[in-house]
All heavy atoms as an XYZ file, in Angstrom:
650
protein
N       0.847     -1.186      0.000
C       0.000      0.000      0.000
C       0.885      1.239      0.000
O       1.762      1.394      0.832
C      -0.905     -0.027      1.229
C      -1.712      1.206      1.417
S      -2.681      1.083      2.926
C      -4.053      2.051      2.450
N       0.654      2.130     -0.918
C       1.440      3.356     -1.010
C       0.956      4.380      0.004
O      -0.226      4.462      0.303
C       1.330      3.927     -2.415
N       1.902      5.160      0.530
C       1.536      6.233      1.452
C       1.065      7.424      0.634
O       1.744      7.864     -0.277
C       2.740      6.619      2.296
N      -0.106      7.937      0.947
C      -0.623      9.105      0.237
C      -0.322     10.341      1.069
O      -1.217     10.983      1.593
C      -2.111      8.935     -0.034
C      -2.377      7.795     -0.993
C      -3.832      7.706     -1.409
O      -4.518      8.736     -1.406
O      -4.248      6.587     -1.733
N       0.957     10.654      1.178
C       1.430     11.751      2.001
C       1.964     12.855      1.113
O       2.860     12.626      0.307
C       2.549     11.268      2.960
C       3.153     12.427      3.723
C       2.014     10.221      3.908
N       1.397     14.035      1.240
C       1.916     15.182      0.500
C       3.030     15.835      1.307
O       4.092     16.142      0.783
C       0.801     16.177      0.227
C       1.254     17.353     -0.597
C       0.111     18.283     -0.933
O      -1.013     17.815     -1.171
O       0.343     19.497     -0.935
N       2.780     16.079      2.584
C       3.786     16.638      3.479
C       3.378     16.316      4.912
O       2.205     16.166      5.204
C       3.932     18.143      3.279
O       2.722     18.790      3.585
N       4.378     16.194      5.782
C       4.105     15.865      7.182
C       5.385     15.990      7.994
O       6.462     16.196      7.452
C       3.553     14.445      7.316
C       4.530     13.365      6.872
S       4.061     11.708      7.350
C       4.523     11.700      9.066
N       5.236     15.857      9.317
C       6.396     15.717     10.184
C       6.087     14.605     11.173
O       4.948     14.164     11.318
C       6.727     17.034     10.902
C       5.884     17.318     12.119
C       6.320     16.978     13.387
C       4.658     17.942     11.983
C       5.545     17.244     14.498
C       3.868     18.213     13.086
C       4.321     17.865     14.349
N       7.130     14.138     11.831
C       6.959     13.118     12.859
C       7.915     13.409     14.006
O       8.915     14.096     13.835
C       7.180     11.706     12.306
C       8.539     11.484     11.699
C       9.611     11.061     12.478
C       8.755     11.706     10.347
C      10.859     10.865     11.919
C       9.993     11.510      9.786
C      11.059     11.088     10.582
O      12.294     10.893     10.025
N       7.555     12.917     15.195
C       8.371     13.117     16.383
C       9.068     11.808     16.727
O       8.422     10.762     16.845
C       7.505     13.599     17.572
C       8.355     13.779     18.827
C       6.779     14.888     17.220
N      10.383     11.875     16.823
C      11.280     10.771     17.204
C      11.315      9.624     16.200
O      12.276      9.448     15.497
C      10.949     10.257     18.600
C      11.198     11.268     19.690
C      10.945     10.681     21.081
N      10.706     11.726     22.039
C       9.523     12.236     22.325
N       8.440     11.774     21.723
N       9.391     13.189     23.211
N      10.296      8.807     16.114
C      10.337      7.586     15.306
C       9.701      7.802     13.930
O       8.571      8.262     13.817
C       9.587      6.470     16.038
C       9.734      5.130     15.376
C       9.081      4.015     16.183
O       8.982      4.157     17.422
O       8.673      3.022     15.578
N      10.457      7.435     12.901
C       9.961      7.602     11.532
C       8.782      6.666     11.276
O       8.778      5.525     11.747
C      11.074      7.319     10.530
N       7.781      7.103     10.522
C       6.658      6.243     10.170
C       7.101      5.156      9.187
O       8.189      5.229      8.611
C       5.655      7.207      9.530
C       6.466      8.354      9.064
C       7.643      8.452      9.981
N       6.266      4.178      8.977
C       6.615      3.036      8.127
C       7.024      3.443      6.719
O       7.862      2.798      6.097
C       5.458      2.041      8.067
C       4.204      2.594      7.416
C       3.175      3.223      8.044
C       3.882      2.592      6.026
N       2.214      3.621      7.146
C       2.626      3.240      5.884
C       4.506      2.115      4.876
C       2.000      3.409      4.661
C       3.872      2.288      3.655
C       2.635      2.927      3.563
N       6.480      4.543      6.200
C       6.790      4.945      4.828
C       8.057      5.776      4.734
O       8.555      6.011      3.642
C       5.615      5.694      4.200
C       5.044      6.771      5.058
N       5.746      7.905      5.427
C       3.834      6.868      5.639
C       4.990      8.669      6.177
N       3.815      8.060      6.327
N       8.578      6.235      5.860
C       9.823      6.985      5.879
C       9.739      8.406      5.345
O      10.757      9.048      5.140
N       8.527      8.897      5.106
C       8.360     10.245      4.572
C       8.196     11.261      5.691
O       7.788     10.921      6.798
C       7.129     10.298      3.657
C       7.138      9.340      2.476
C       5.802      9.392      1.745
C       8.285      9.652      1.544
N       8.497     12.497      5.391
C       8.268     13.569      6.349
C       9.549     14.111      6.955
O      10.649     13.622      6.709
N       9.374     15.135      7.773
C      10.471     15.786      8.468
C      10.501     15.293      9.903
O       9.490     15.364     10.606
C      10.269     17.321      8.464
O      10.204     17.764      7.106
C      11.384     18.031      9.198
N      11.628     14.790     10.344
C      11.751     14.280     11.709
C      12.199     15.346     12.682
O      13.049     16.172     12.357
N      11.605     15.345     13.863
C      12.016     16.233     14.948
C      12.152     15.416     16.224
O      11.523     14.368     16.380
C      11.014     17.404     15.152
C      10.972     18.307     13.929
C       9.625     16.898     15.481
N      12.983     15.897     17.150
C      13.224     15.152     18.398
C      12.134     15.383     19.449
O      11.797     14.492     20.197
C      14.574     15.531     18.979
C      15.744     15.041     18.151
C      17.035     15.206     18.957
N      18.147     14.605     18.292
C      18.482     13.322     18.403
N      17.762     12.523     19.137
N      19.533     12.849     17.784
N      11.614     16.606     19.503
C      10.601     16.961     20.507
C       9.371     17.529     19.816
O       9.481     18.168     18.776
C      11.158     17.976     21.498
C      12.361     17.486     22.290
C      12.034     16.294     23.185
O      10.909     16.235     23.714
O      12.915     15.434     23.334
N       8.214     17.324     20.425
C       6.960     17.821     19.855
C       6.984     19.351     19.821
O       7.250     19.991     20.832
C       5.780     17.330     20.672
N       6.722     19.948     18.674
C       6.730     21.415     18.549
C       5.406     22.025     18.993
O       4.419     21.317     19.196
C       6.930     21.625     17.044
C       6.284     20.423     16.440
C       6.522     19.290     17.394
N       5.388     23.367     19.121
C       4.122     24.045     19.401
C       3.277     24.033     18.121
O       3.737     23.615     17.052
C       4.346     25.467     19.920
C       5.034     26.394     18.923
O       4.914     26.184     17.692
O       5.696     27.338     19.368
N       2.049     24.476     18.214
C       1.101     24.388     17.100
C       1.583     25.099     15.842
O       1.516     24.558     14.740
C      -0.257     24.969     17.502
O      -0.812     24.234     18.552
N       2.074     26.314     15.982
C       2.531     27.084     14.825
C       3.691     26.380     14.119
O       3.717     26.254     12.901
C       2.941     28.487     15.249
C       3.303     29.387     14.069
C       3.660     30.789     14.541
N       2.611     31.370     15.351
C       1.697     32.216     14.905
N       1.707     32.580     13.660
N       0.788     32.700     15.713
N       4.652     25.902     14.892
C       5.801     25.206     14.315
C       5.385     23.863     13.720
O       5.903     23.438     12.694
C       6.891     25.016     15.382
C       8.149     24.345     14.894
C       8.925     25.158     13.854
O       8.534     26.287     13.516
O       9.935     24.630     13.358
N       4.418     23.189     14.345
C       3.918     21.917     13.804
C       3.302     22.119     12.421
O       3.541     21.328     11.508
C       2.900     21.300     14.760
N       2.514     23.175     12.253
C       1.932     23.470     10.941
C       3.013     23.736      9.903
O       2.935     23.260      8.768
C       0.984     24.665     11.030
C      -0.327     24.404     11.759
C      -1.079     25.710     11.980
C      -1.175     23.412     11.005
N       4.059     24.473     10.289
C       5.150     24.765      9.359
C       5.896     23.487      8.978
O       6.127     23.212      7.801
C       6.124     25.772      9.966
C       7.183     26.259      8.971
C       8.251     27.094      9.651
N       9.110     26.310     10.516
C      10.053     25.461     10.092
N      10.257     25.266      8.816
N      10.792     24.806     10.971
N       6.255     22.676      9.974
C       6.984     21.430      9.719
C       6.175     20.462      8.859
O       6.734     19.726      8.047
C       7.359     20.762     11.041
C       8.450     21.444     11.851
C       8.507     20.859     13.253
C       9.793     21.321     11.145
N       4.861     20.465      9.041
C       3.995     19.558      8.288
C       3.675     20.086      6.892
O       3.038     19.404      6.096
C       2.704     19.314      9.058
N       4.108     21.305      6.587
C       3.801     21.891      5.290
C       2.366     22.366      5.190
O       1.801     22.462      4.110
N       1.768     22.669      6.342
C       0.370     23.096      6.381
C       0.224     24.563      6.790
O      -0.844     24.981      7.235
C      -0.414     22.210      7.360
C      -0.446     20.729      7.004
C      -1.093     19.925      8.128
C      -1.179     20.514      5.697
N       1.270     25.332      6.606
C       1.236     26.741      7.004
C       0.757     27.622      5.857
O       1.431     28.514      5.384
C       2.607     27.202      7.509
C       3.729     26.936      6.520
O       3.569     26.080      5.636
O       4.772     27.594      6.640
N      -0.447     27.328      5.391
C      -1.101     28.097      4.336
C      -2.537     28.367      4.751
O      -3.050     27.762      5.684
C      -1.057     27.358      2.990
C      -1.340     25.884      3.058
C      -0.415     24.875      3.138
C      -2.614     25.238      3.057
N      -1.049     23.653      3.189
C      -2.406     23.835      3.134
C      -3.925     25.690      2.996
C      -3.439     22.911      3.155
C      -4.962     24.759      3.024
C      -4.694     23.394      3.097
N      -3.169     29.323      4.066
C      -4.557     29.677      4.338
C      -5.426     29.299      3.153
O      -4.944     29.178      2.028
C      -4.686     31.182      4.592
C      -3.980     31.594      5.850
O      -4.279     31.112      6.930
N      -3.014     32.480      5.720
N      -6.704     29.152      3.401
C      -7.675     28.873      2.345
C      -8.304     30.184      1.916
O      -8.746     30.966      2.753
C      -8.774     27.900      2.838
C      -9.818     27.673      1.753
C      -8.163     26.588      3.296
N      -8.303     30.431      0.611
C      -8.964     31.616      0.061
C      -9.983     31.157     -0.970
O      -9.849     30.081     -1.549
C      -7.959     32.608     -0.570
C      -7.045     33.183      0.481
C      -7.161     31.962     -1.674
N     -11.005     31.964     -1.163
C     -12.033     31.630     -2.155
C     -11.857     32.498     -3.386
O     -11.589     33.698     -3.278
C     -13.428     31.829     -1.572
C     -13.769     30.789     -0.544
C     -15.217     30.863     -0.127
O     -15.846     31.900     -0.200
N     -15.738     29.740      0.311
N     -12.005     31.862     -4.549
C     -11.876     32.566     -5.811
C     -13.040     32.205     -6.716
O     -13.569     31.098     -6.636
C     -10.555     32.197     -6.494
C      -9.352     32.630     -5.684
C      -8.057     32.409     -6.427
O      -8.085     31.856     -7.545
O      -7.022     32.786     -5.880
N     -13.431     33.125     -7.601
C     -14.513     32.823     -8.547
C     -14.069     31.733     -9.521
O     -12.873     31.535     -9.752
C     -14.747     34.152     -9.268
C     -13.538     34.975     -9.010
C     -12.904     34.474     -7.758
N     -15.035     31.039    -10.097
C     -14.770     29.977    -11.063
C     -15.279     30.424    -12.423
O     -16.384     30.967    -12.538
C     -15.477     28.670    -10.652
C     -15.009     28.235     -9.269
C     -15.235     27.571    -11.680
C     -15.797     27.068     -8.703
N     -14.486     30.149    -13.449
C     -14.843     30.509    -14.822
C     -14.800     29.271    -15.712
O     -14.005     28.363    -15.487
C     -13.884     31.565    -15.373
C     -13.971     32.875    -14.647
C     -13.173     33.139    -13.540
C     -14.869     33.849    -15.051
C     -13.261     34.335    -12.857
C     -14.969     35.058    -14.372
C     -14.156     35.290    -13.278
O     -14.258     36.478    -12.599
N     -15.641     29.255    -16.718
C     -15.625     28.176    -17.708
C     -14.466     28.408    -18.677
O     -13.800     29.444    -18.636
C     -16.939     28.128    -18.513
O     -17.004     29.318    -19.323
C     -18.157     28.040    -17.608
N     -14.242     27.439    -19.563
C     -13.195     27.574    -20.581
C     -13.466     28.771    -21.492
O     -12.537     29.335    -22.073
C     -13.098     26.298    -21.400
N     -14.727     29.161    -21.602
C     -15.090     30.331    -22.418
C     -15.063     31.631    -21.609
O     -15.594     32.645    -22.022
C     -16.480     30.138    -23.010
C     -16.546     29.010    -24.005
C     -17.924     28.925    -24.587
N     -17.997     27.855    -25.560
C     -19.084     27.522    -26.198
N     -20.207     28.171    -25.971
N     -19.073     26.540    -27.071
N     -14.476     31.560    -20.427
C     -14.324     32.720    -19.538
C     -15.645     33.280    -19.034
O     -15.772     34.479    -18.780
C     -13.489     33.799    -20.205
C     -12.131     33.296    -20.689
C     -11.104     34.361    -20.665
C      -9.780     33.982    -21.240
N      -9.167     32.779    -20.965
N     -16.647     32.399    -18.895
C     -17.935     32.791    -18.319
C     -17.915     32.459    -16.833
O     -17.524     31.364    -16.446
C     -19.065     32.030    -19.008
C     -19.147     32.308    -20.497
C     -19.993     31.285    -21.229
O     -19.996     30.095    -20.826
O     -20.632     31.664    -22.213
N     -18.363     33.399    -16.017
C     -18.413     33.191    -14.579
C     -19.411     32.095    -14.239
O     -20.532     32.087    -14.751
C     -18.809     34.494    -13.873
C     -18.921     34.436    -12.356
C     -17.564     34.167    -11.725
C     -19.512     35.743    -11.833
N     -19.019     31.175    -13.363
C     -19.935     30.145    -12.874
C     -20.625     30.728    -11.644
O     -20.024     30.849    -10.581
C     -19.182     28.842    -12.517
C     -20.139     27.820    -11.935
C     -18.455     28.298    -13.740
N     -21.863     31.122    -11.820
C     -22.631     31.760    -10.744
C     -22.935     30.766     -9.628
O     -23.216     29.597     -9.881
C     -23.951     32.309    -11.298
C     -23.784     33.406    -12.328
C     -23.395     34.736    -11.712
O     -23.530     34.910    -10.486
O     -22.957     35.610    -12.477
N     -22.890     31.251     -8.403
C     -23.302     30.449     -7.254
C     -22.253     29.515     -6.696
O     -22.511     28.789     -5.744
N     -21.047     29.505     -7.272
C     -19.981     28.617     -6.798
C     -18.653     29.354     -6.721
O     -18.421     30.301     -7.447
C     -19.834     27.408     -7.729
C     -20.995     26.494     -7.677
N     -22.158     26.741     -8.376
C     -21.194     25.350     -7.002
C     -23.011     25.769     -8.130
N     -22.455     24.917     -7.302
N     -17.797     28.882     -5.835
C     -16.449     29.423     -5.675
C     -15.488     28.248     -5.486
O     -15.878     27.168     -5.065
C     -16.375     30.326     -4.451
C     -17.286     31.532     -4.508
C     -16.525     32.766     -4.190
C     -17.342     34.019     -4.138
N     -18.397     34.214     -5.023
N     -14.225     28.496     -5.790
C     -13.185     27.502     -5.561
C     -12.433     27.859     -4.287
O     -12.062     29.013     -4.085
C     -12.215     27.464     -6.730
N     -12.240     26.885     -3.412
C     -11.364     27.052     -2.258
C      -9.966     26.647     -2.709
O      -9.776     25.531     -3.210
C     -11.810     26.174     -1.091
C     -12.999     26.728     -0.363
O     -13.350     27.892     -0.511
N     -13.635     25.906      0.442
N      -8.994     27.545     -2.548
C      -7.623     27.280     -2.972
C      -6.653     27.670     -1.864
O      -6.976     28.473     -0.986
C      -7.258     28.045     -4.271
C      -8.153     27.642     -5.422
C      -7.313     29.537     -4.064
N      -5.452     27.079     -1.911
C      -4.388     27.459     -0.976
C      -3.810     28.804     -1.392
O      -3.602     29.056     -2.565
C      -3.248     26.444     -1.026
C      -3.587     25.096     -0.533
C      -2.352     24.236     -0.662
N      -2.663     22.866     -0.339
C      -1.829     21.867     -0.493
N      -0.621     22.071     -0.982
N      -2.186     20.641     -0.163
N      -3.502     29.652     -0.430
C      -2.879     30.925     -0.781
C      -1.401     30.759     -1.112
O      -0.818     31.605     -1.764
C      -3.078     31.972      0.319
C      -2.335     31.666      1.608
O      -1.802     30.541      1.778
O      -2.274     32.554      2.479
N      -0.791     29.653     -0.717
C       0.644     29.456     -0.937
C       0.984     29.049     -2.361
O       1.959     29.533     -2.931
C       1.175     28.396      0.027
O       0.507     27.157     -0.198
N       0.194     28.156     -2.945
C       0.514     27.643     -4.286
C      -0.699     27.613     -5.221
O      -0.599     27.088     -6.323
C       1.118     26.247     -4.190
C       0.203     25.244     -3.510
O      -0.966     25.569     -3.218
O       0.655     24.112     -3.263
N      -1.824     28.158     -4.754
C      -3.076     28.215     -5.522
C      -3.604     26.840     -5.895
O      -4.405     26.697     -6.811
C      -2.913     29.095     -6.759
C      -2.613     30.549     -6.436
C      -2.666     31.504     -7.568
N      -3.563     31.220     -8.652
C      -4.882     31.463     -8.661
N      -5.448     31.977     -7.596
N      -5.608     31.201     -9.715
N      -3.192     25.809     -5.196
C      -3.695     24.462     -5.462
C      -5.167     24.400     -5.063
O      -5.528     24.773     -3.950
C      -2.890     23.429     -4.672
C      -3.276     22.011     -4.987
C      -2.327     21.035     -4.351
C      -2.696     19.628     -4.775
N      -1.720     18.653     -4.289
N      -6.034     23.936     -5.961
C      -7.458     23.866     -5.620
C      -7.730     22.778     -4.584
O      -7.169     21.686     -4.651
C      -8.139     23.543     -6.951
C      -7.079     22.965     -7.811
C      -5.772     23.507     -7.337
N      -8.572     23.111     -3.627
C      -8.942     22.175     -2.566
C     -10.353     21.645     -2.761
O     -10.672     20.561     -2.288
C      -8.836     22.862     -1.200
C      -7.453     23.423     -0.872
C      -7.528     24.298      0.368
C      -6.460     22.301     -0.703
N     -11.204     22.421     -3.425
C     -12.573     21.995     -3.650
C     -13.433     23.141     -4.127
O     -13.001     24.292     -4.179
N     -14.656     22.805     -4.485
C     -15.629     23.785     -4.960
C     -16.777     23.827     -3.963
O     -17.227     22.782     -3.477
C     -16.147     23.405     -6.365
C     -17.261     24.330     -6.808
C     -14.995     23.421     -7.363
N     -17.226     25.033     -3.630
C     -18.331     25.214     -2.687
C     -19.354     26.159     -3.289
O     -19.062     26.905     -4.221
C     -17.828     25.772     -1.332
C     -16.890     24.795     -0.644
C     -17.139     27.113     -1.506
N     -20.566     26.123     -2.739
C     -21.590     27.062     -3.185
C     -21.410     28.377     -2.445
O     -20.672     28.466     -1.459
C     -23.008     26.531     -2.921
O     -23.217     26.477     -1.503
C     -23.225     25.160     -3.529
N     -22.104     29.400     -2.912
C     -22.029     30.702     -2.251
C     -22.561     30.657     -0.821
O     -22.264     31.553     -0.024
C     -22.814     31.744     -3.049
C     -22.074     32.193     -4.288
O     -20.839     31.976     -4.373
O     -22.709     32.782     -5.186
N     -23.332     29.640     -0.484
C     -23.856     29.499      0.883
C     -22.783     29.092      1.869
O     -22.909     29.288      3.074
C     -24.988     28.481      0.921
C     -26.201     28.922      0.168
C     -27.351     27.976      0.288
N     -27.009     26.712      0.895
C     -27.773     25.635      0.917
N     -28.946     25.665      0.346
N     -27.404     24.524      1.494
N     -21.678     28.526      1.383
C     -20.597     28.078      2.259
C     -19.929     29.271      2.915
O     -19.599     30.262      2.266
C     -19.560     27.290      1.460
C     -18.331     26.901      2.266
C     -18.364     25.799      3.101
C     -17.167     27.645      2.194
C     -17.251     25.423      3.832
C     -16.049     27.291      2.929
C     -16.102     26.190      3.740
O     -15.009     25.825      4.471
N     -19.717     29.182      4.209
C     -19.058     30.243      4.955
C     -18.119     29.586      5.945
O     -18.572     28.893      6.860
C     -20.074     31.115      5.672
S     -19.326     32.425      6.638
N     -16.830     29.780      5.753
C     -15.889     29.184      6.697
C     -15.707     30.141      7.867
O     -15.798     31.365      7.710
C     -14.553     28.861      6.045
C     -13.710     30.037      5.698
C     -12.383     29.567      5.124
N     -11.471     30.671      5.023
C     -10.622     31.015      5.973
N     -10.541     30.317      7.081
N      -9.825     32.040      5.813
N     -15.422     29.611      9.017
C     -15.230     30.446     10.198
C     -13.785     30.906     10.246
O     -12.874     30.183      9.857
C     -15.578     29.673     11.489
O     -14.771     28.507     11.552
C     -17.039     29.309     11.506
N     -13.557     32.098     10.703
C     -12.202     32.642     10.827
C     -11.528     32.038     12.039
O     -12.160     31.737     13.040
C     -12.264     34.152     10.938
N     -10.209     31.898     11.960
C      -9.422     31.369     13.098
C      -9.106     32.448     14.072
O      -8.832     33.516     13.829
C      -8.136     30.727     12.588
C      -8.422     29.493     11.761
O      -9.524     28.972     11.769
N      -7.424     29.033     11.057
């Protein structure tokens, strides 16, 4: 079975797949997010068709770090701020 790991960290003992960044002691939350490669925010952007027509009623959730799409939501979706 392949590990479906994009990014991660581990404390002390490496996981079976050997992927990730190893650290000796558990970090605080902010550092854990950075080590795991999760130090990005979700932003919403409009969606357009190939003909450059706006898709009404939907938005794309994307990472602010690399613009990788995470999913599509309706305009009713409202994420809570941290």
